[in-house]
C-alpha positions as CSV (number, residue, x, y, z in Angstrom):
1,M,-89.4,-18.0,67.7
2,S,-90.9,-20.0,70.5
3,G,-90.3,-19.1,74.2
4,K,-89.0,-15.9,75.7
5,T,-85.2,-16.4,75.8
6,P,-83.5,-14.3,73.2
7,R,-81.5,-16.3,70.6
8,I,-79.0,-13.5,70.5
9,G,-79.1,-11.5,73.7
10,N,-77.4,-8.5,75.1
11,L,-73.7,-8.5,74.8
12,P,-72.2,-9.8,78.1
13,R,-70.1,-7.1,79.9
14,E,-67.0,-9.3,79.8
15,E,-67.2,-9.0,76.0
16,W,-67.4,-5.2,75.8
17,T,-64.7,-4.0,73.4
18,D,-64.1,-0.4,72.3
19,A,-65.9,-1.3,69.0
20,A,-68.9,-2.6,71.0
21,R,-69.0,0.5,73.1
22,E,-69.1,2.6,69.9
23,V,-72.3,0.7,69.0
24,F,-73.8,1.4,72.5
25,A,-73.1,5.2,72.1
26,F,-73.8,5.5,68.3
27,F,-77.0,7.5,68.7
28,G,-75.7,9.7,71.5
29,E,-77.3,8.0,74.5
30,P,-75.8,9.6,77.6
31,G,-73.4,7.3,79.5
32,A,-73.8,4.5,77.0
33,Y,-70.1,4.2,76.1
34,E,-69.2,3.6,79.7
35,N,-72.2,1.8,81.0
36,G,-73.9,0.1,78.0
37,S,-77.0,1.1,76.2
38,T,-80.4,1.0,77.9
39,K,-81.9,-0.4,74.7
40,N,-81.9,-4.1,74.1
41,M,-81.6,-3.7,70.3
42,N,-78.3,-1.8,70.7
43,M,-77.0,-4.3,73.2
44,A,-77.9,-7.3,70.9
45,L,-76.5,-5.7,67.7
46,A,-73.2,-5.0,69.6
47,N,-72.5,-8.7,69.3
48,H,-71.4,-7.8,65.8
49,P,-70.0,-4.2,65.9
50,E,-69.0,-4.0,62.3
51,L,-72.5,-5.0,61.1
52,A,-74.2,-2.8,63.7
53,K,-72.2,0.3,62.8
54,A,-72.8,-0.3,59.1
55,Y,-76.5,-0.6,59.6
56,Y,-76.6,2.3,62.0
57,T,-74.9,4.6,59.5
58,F,-77.8,3.8,57.1
59,G,-80.2,4.2,60.1
60,W,-78.8,7.6,60.9
61,H,-79.9,8.8,57.5
62,V,-83.3,7.3,57.8
63,L,-83.7,8.8,61.3
64,R,-82.0,12.2,61.0
65,T,-81.1,13.3,57.5
66,T,-83.8,11.8,55.3
67,T,-85.9,14.1,53.0
68,I,-89.1,12.5,54.3
69,A,-91.1,14.3,57.0
70,V,-91.6,12.7,60.4
71,R,-95.3,11.8,59.9
72,P,-94.9,9.6,56.8
73,R,-91.9,8.0,58.4
74,E,-93.9,6.9,61.4
75,L,-96.7,5.6,59.2
76,I,-94.1,3.5,57.4
77,V,-92.5,2.1,60.5
78,L,-95.8,1.3,62.2
79,R,-97.4,-0.3,59.2
80,T,-94.2,-2.4,58.6
81,A,-94.1,-3.4,62.3
82,W,-97.7,-4.4,62.1
83,H,-97.0,-6.6,59.0
84,Q,-94.1,-8.3,60.7
85,Q,-95.7,-8.3,64.2
86,C,-92.5,-6.7,65.5
87,A,-93.4,-5.8,69.1
88,Y,-90.2,-4.0,69.7
89,E,-90.6,-1.4,66.9
90,W,-94.3,-1.1,67.5
91,H,-93.9,-0.2,71.1
92,Y,-91.4,2.6,70.5
93,H,-92.9,4.0,67.4
94,V,-96.4,4.4,68.8
95,G,-94.9,7.0,71.2
96,Y,-92.9,8.6,68.4
97,A,-96.0,8.7,66.2
98,L,-97.9,10.5,68.9
99,N,-95.1,13.0,69.2
100,A,-95.3,13.5,65.4
101,G,-98.9,14.5,65.7
102,L,-100.7,11.3,64.8
103,T,-103.8,10.6,66.8
104,M,-104.6,7.4,68.6
105,Q,-107.5,6.9,66.1
106,E,-105.0,7.1,63.2
107,I,-102.5,4.8,64.9
108,A,-105.3,2.2,65.4
109,A,-106.2,2.6,61.8
110,I,-102.7,1.8,60.7
111,R,-103.4,-1.8,61.7
112,D,-106.4,-1.8,59.3
113,G,-104.3,-0.5,56.4
114,P,-105.0,2.1,53.7
115,A,-108.6,0.9,53.2
116,S,-109.7,2.3,56.6
117,P,-112.1,5.2,56.3
118,V,-109.9,7.1,58.7
119,W,-107.7,7.9,55.7
120,D,-110.5,9.4,53.7
121,G,-109.4,12.8,52.6
122,K,-105.8,12.0,53.7
123,D,-104.5,11.0,50.3
124,E,-100.8,11.3,51.2
125,D,-101.2,9.0,54.2
126,R,-103.2,6.5,52.2
127,A,-100.5,6.5,49.4
128,V,-97.7,5.9,52.0
129,L,-99.6,3.0,53.6
130,T,-100.4,1.5,50.2
131,A,-96.8,1.7,49.2
132,V,-95.7,-0.2,52.3
133,D,-98.3,-2.9,51.8
134,E,-97.3,-3.4,48.2
135,L,-93.6,-3.5,48.8
136,V,-93.9,-5.8,51.8
137,T,-96.3,-8.2,50.2
138,S,-95.1,-8.2,46.6
139,S,-91.7,-6.4,46.5
140,K,-93.2,-4.0,43.9
141,I,-95.2,-0.8,43.7
142,C,-97.9,-0.7,41.0
143,D,-98.2,2.3,38.6
144,A,-101.3,3.7,40.2
145,T,-99.7,3.8,43.7
146,W,-96.5,5.3,42.2
147,A,-98.6,8.0,40.6
148,Q,-100.1,8.8,43.9
149,L,-96.7,9.0,45.6
150,T,-95.5,11.5,42.9
151,R,-98.4,13.8,43.9
152,F,-96.8,14.4,47.3
153,F,-93.1,13.5,47.1
154,D,-90.3,14.4,44.8
155,K,-87.8,11.9,43.3
156,R,-85.4,12.0,46.3
157,Q,-88.2,11.7,48.8
158,I,-89.7,8.7,47.0
159,M,-86.2,7.1,47.1
160,D,-86.0,7.8,50.8
161,L,-89.5,6.3,51.3
162,L,-88.5,3.1,49.6
163,F,-85.3,2.7,51.6
164,T,-87.0,3.5,54.8
165,I,-89.5,0.7,54.3
166,G,-86.6,-1.6,53.5
167,S,-84.6,-0.5,56.5
168,Y,-87.4,-1.3,58.9
169,V,-88.2,-4.6,57.2
170,T,-84.6,-5.5,57.9
171,L,-84.7,-4.4,61.5
172,G,-88.0,-6.2,62.0
173,W,-86.5,-9.4,60.6
174,A,-83.5,-9.1,62.9
175,A,-85.5,-8.3,66.0
176,G,-88.0,-11.1,65.4
177,A,-85.4,-13.8,64.5
178,M,-83.0,-12.8,67.3
179,G,-85.9,-12.5,69.8
180,V,-85.1,-9.0,71.0
181,P,-87.5,-8.1,73.8
182,V,-88.8,-4.7,74.9
183,E,-86.9,-3.6,78.0
184,D,-88.2,-4.5,81.4
185,D,-88.5,-0.9,82.5
186,Q,-90.9,0.0,79.6
187,D,-94.7,0.2,80.0
188,V,-95.1,-2.0,76.9
189,I,-97.6,-0.9,74.3
190,G,-99.2,-3.9,72.6
191,F,-100.6,-4.2,69.2
192,D,-104.0,-3.6,70.7
193,L,-102.6,-0.2,71.9
194,K,-103.1,-1.1,75.5
195,T,-100.2,-0.7,78.0
196,Q,-99.3,-3.0,80.8
197,S,-100.1,-0.3,83.3
198,G,-103.4,0.5,81.8
199,R,-102.3,4.1,81.2
200,P,-102.8,5.6,77.7
201,P,-99.7,5.6,75.5
202,A,-97.8,8.8,75.7
203,P,-95.7,10.8,73.1
204,T,-92.0,10.0,73.3
205,L,-88.9,11.4,71.7
206,R,-86.9,9.6,69.1
207,P,-83.1,9.2,69.7
208,K,-81.4,12.6,69.6
209,E,-84.6,14.6,69.3
210,E,-83.9,16.1,72.6
211,A,-80.5,17.3,71.4
């Protein structure tokens, strides 16, 4: 997408229906039902409430009831966002990854992929990143990578891992094609891990983590 004007922007207030308000408030953001969400992604997806609620039902599992621990989930999201150059997901999930215990060195190495020496001795992390790369680039996972995954994850966890990758590929497609920008009040974290303010990125909570 060229330019900075979203192709599908935030739902105008005059078009707020009860169904759209349910999208704003789906993840429990305080005051969102009455005042709209503070997140551009929620406000853009509210243009199609039925689609948004169907996707968010899937997203709720990926976010809250999945069998995968937080660390591999954040590896998945950040590596997927890097592949797609999805600035929106990258910005938010750097903070979530820091909160999950990943270091800045590890987050920087996500950009380099599973071959980075940072992952030496971290076979589970390397297997997760390799699985992301293979699925995103070829829509398949080779036998060797599958064997590595089975060292660390049971059958249900592997299924959750696969669908988490797919979920964030879908979200990255949508954010990129619609042109959803990071909110103006955010200290945007770039792919170089620098912020607009020059302050280091800080850990942040995922939706509902504070509940």
